[in-house]
C-alpha positions, 0 to 999 in steps of 0.5 A, spaced: 442 463 447 446 460 452 449 464 458 457 465 458 460 461 464 462 467 470 469 467 471 473 466 476 477 472 478 483 473 483 486 480 485 493 480 486 495 486 491 502 488 491 502 492 497 507 498 496 508 497 489 510 503 486 508 503 478 515 504 476 518 497 478 515 495 472 518 497 465 511 499 462 511 505 468 518 506 466 523 502 470 528 497 469 525 489 466 527 486 472 521 481 475 521 477 469 514 473 470 510 478 473 513 482 466 511 476 462 503 477 465 503 484 463 506 483 456 499 479 454 494 484 458 490 490 459 496 495 462 493 501 465 499 506 464 496 512 468 493 508 474 493 511 481 492 509 488 486 512 492 490 513 498 497 514 500 497 508 505 494 501 506 488 502 510 485 507 506 486 505 499 483 498 501 477 501 504 476 505 498 477 499 493 472 495 497 466 500 499 467 503 492 468 510 495 473 516 495 478 516 501 475 522 503 467 519 504 469 514 508 468 515 516 471 510 519 477 510 516 478 518 517 476 516 524 481 510 526 487 514 521 488 517 528 490 512 533 497 509 534 497 502 532 502 497 531 502 489 529 500 487 536 495 493 537 489 490 541 482 494 539 483 495 532 479 499 529 473 497 524 474 500 518 469 497 514 462 496 518 458 489 519 453 490 513 457 495 509 456 493 502 463 491 499 465 488 493 465 481 496 459 481 499 456 484 491 460 478 488 457 473 494 450 474 492 452 474 485 453 467 486 461 467 487 465 464 492 469 469 496 476 469 499 481 473 503 488 472 504 493 478 506 500 478 509 498 485 511 495 484 518 491 491 517 488 487 512 484 482 516 477 480 518 479 483 525 478 490 522 473 489 518 476 487 511 473 480 511 466 483 510 462 480 505 468 474 504 466 467 506 473 466 508 478 470 510 485 469 513 491 473 514 498 470 516 499 474 523 492 471 525 495 464 523 502 466 526 498 468 532 494 461 533 500 457 531 504 461 537 498 461 542 499 464 548 505 468 546 505 476 548 507 482 544 515 483 543 520 486 547 520 492 543 512 493 543 511 492 550 517 498 551 515 503 546 507 502 549 509 503 557 509 509 561 516 508 565 519 508 558 516 515 556 517 518 562 525 515 562 525 520 556 523 525 558 528 525 564 533 524 559 531 530 556 533 534 562 540 531 562 542 531 555 541 535 550 543 538 542 546 533 537 547 528 543 540 528 544 540 526 536 546 521 536 542 518 542 536 518 538 539 514 532 543 509 537 536 508 540 533 507 533 537 503 531 536 499 536 529 499 535 529 497 529 533 490 530 529 488 536 522 490 532 525 486 526 526 480 530 520 481 534 516 480 528 520 476 524 520 481 518 528 482 517 528 476 511 526 476 504 519 473 506 513 477 509 508 472 508 508 469 501 509 462 502 504 462 507 499 465 503 501 459 498 499 454 503 492 458 504 490 459 497 492 451 495 489 449 501 482 453 500 482 451 492 482 444 494 476 444 498 473 449 495 466 447 490 469 446 483 461 448 481 461 456 483 465 461 481 471 464 485 473 471 487 480 471 491 483 477 494 491 476 496 495 482 499 502 481 499 507 485 503 514 483 500 515 490 497 514 493 504 519 496 509 523 493 513 527 490 508 533 485 508 539 489 509 545 485 513 548 492 514 549 493 522 550 501 520 544 502 516 538 505 519 531 504 516 527 509 519 525 514 514 524 520 519 531 520 520 533 521 513 526 526 512 530 530 518 537 530 516 539 526 522 542 521 517 546 521 510 542 519 504 548 514 502 543 509 506 538 510 502 541 507 496 542 501 500 535 500 503 532 500 495 538 495 493 535 491 499 528 492 496 529 490 490 532 483 492 525 482 496 522 484 489 525 478 485 524 474 491 516 476 490 517 475 482 518 468 483 513 467 489 508 470 484 510 465 479 509 459 484 502 462 486 500 461 478 503 455 478 498 452 483 493 456 481 493 452 474 494 446 477 487 446 481 484 448 474 483 456 477 485 458 470 481 455 466 476 461 465 480 466 470 481 474 470 487 476 473 488 483 476 495 485 479 496 492 482 498 496 488 495 499 493 500 505 494 507 507 492 514 508 495 518 513 496 526 513 497 527 520 498 524 524 492 521 530 494 524 530 500 520 523 502 521 516 505 516 510 504 509 512 504 503 515 508 506 522 505 504 527 500 501 525 494 507 525 488 507 520 483 512 515 487 507 515 492 500 514 488 501 512 481 501 503 481 500 498 476 493 496 474 495 489 469 489 485 467 490 479 464 485 473 461 486 465 462 483 459 459 485 452 459 490 454 464 493 459 459 493 466 458 489 469 452 489 475 448 494 480 446 497 487 449 493 493 450 495 499 453 489 504 457 493 511 457 487 515 461 487 517 468 485 510 472 482 510 479 483 503 482 476 504 484 475 503 477 476 496 478 470 495 483 466 496 477 470 492 472 470 486 477 462 487 478 461 488 470 465 481 469 461 477 475 455 480 472 456 477 465 455 485 462 460 488 458 466 491 461 469 498 461 472 503 465 471 510 466 472 515 460 471 521 465 479 522 464 479 524 471 482 520 477 484 522 485 488 521 490 486 523 498 492 523 503 488 524 509 495 526 513 500 522 516 499 515 521 502 515 527 508 512 529 512 509 535 516 515 535 511 520 534 510 522 542 517 522 543 519 527 537 514 532 540 516 531 547 523 533 545 522 538 539 525 544 543 531 539 546 535 539 539 535 542 532 534 535 529 528 533 533 525 540 531 526 538 523 523 532 524 517 536 528 516 541 523 517 535 517 512 531 520 507 537 521 508 539 514 506 531 512 501 531 515 497 536 511 491 533 508 492 534 500 488 531 494 491 529 487 487 530 481 489 527 475 485 530 469 488 528 462 495 529 463 495 534 468 495 533 475 493 538 481 495 536 488 491 541 492 493 542 500 487 543 505 492 548 509 497 553 508 502 550 503 501 552 496 497 548 490 502 545 486 500 543 478 504 539 473 504 537 466 506 529 467 507 529 459 513 533 460 515 532 467 513 526 470 518 527 476 514 533 478 519 538 478 516 544 475 509 547 477 506 551 472 500 554 476 502 561 474 503 559 466 496 554 467 491 558 470 485 555 466 487 549 467 488 549 475 481 553 475 479 547 471 481 542 476 479 545 482 472 545 480 473 538 479 473 537 487 467 539 488 
């Protein structure tokens, strides 16, 4: 019997892309190209990220482990990092058995192209990839000799923290809150200028160049696996209004009116339309280079994004649906065209299932996903940000800082979302009370039915053990 030719496989990770940006998941139909791919694909309607932000979710996918079982991620989580940090943690260790290393052994050419500076060879995520490039690294190579930006240098200086402490002895209360809001506005502008992330493009154009160059120079005889990370759905967003601040803790702490969130969300949608167009151009490159002659394409995300639902802004926060529900869309291509018809899977599905799914594809075996009706999303606490130390130092100086500090501590509570059939349990490892939701009736997670569903609650607690 003639052995079936192994397909090319590409996983397109739309970083920070929540499920309901697409109509299949309850959103408006605004992203025409991605929607067209979904119309002929297998769509996993109830799919979930393994973590609440980029590093844990990617590590879990690459290693096929739950986030809480990856020691390097748990250790690296507490470090205060920025794009320009030196000495970044190795989230994946040399020699770890990753999805890419397994595919390499199966004869695949493996390549990683990332717009996220933390999903890069220098942080260990290149393990198993024969080629690993990220846009931040490419920019650094093109601008060799350029040091950290002005904002990064200032925020990480001891002199700056001493000046903050000194100011707090002179200024207190609402005046201190106002000063922090104004400082945040200025700092956001400087950070956007330093990073170049104030426009629509967050690296997608450079990813196109990388992919086109790679396919031009790669072997025609070997099957290919490519993993791409697009950052266009990630904050900060391109807002022209000077009075709009994007700092999430200012909204969560009540220092800013919620009117600005509408502008932020509209700016996000402008970026999404741009992203949709860049994905369309990517597919043109794939078709022109013959990649889609025999291929499987997976479009997904690593986590969602909140816009003050449940009092939360952005991600790396408690695992409600806007934080961890993601799209998983799997399409097949032959002769450069998409084949097959649309199918829908309703079972709770973790992004981890795609690890096994891809290996099944590469092995030529029966491709299937788990029928367990169970999925997990782990929140291991909130990562540190540039204002963490400032808030802690000033929490006793004003009611605004006290609120932000309280919310930061609450958000830092470890929690696991457990999905079983149409039920969702959020189990907190701390003083906060657990929450149980029936997602068929309550996708917005408003009605905690834990007192009415004690038998379901007990069963779902057992699933955690």
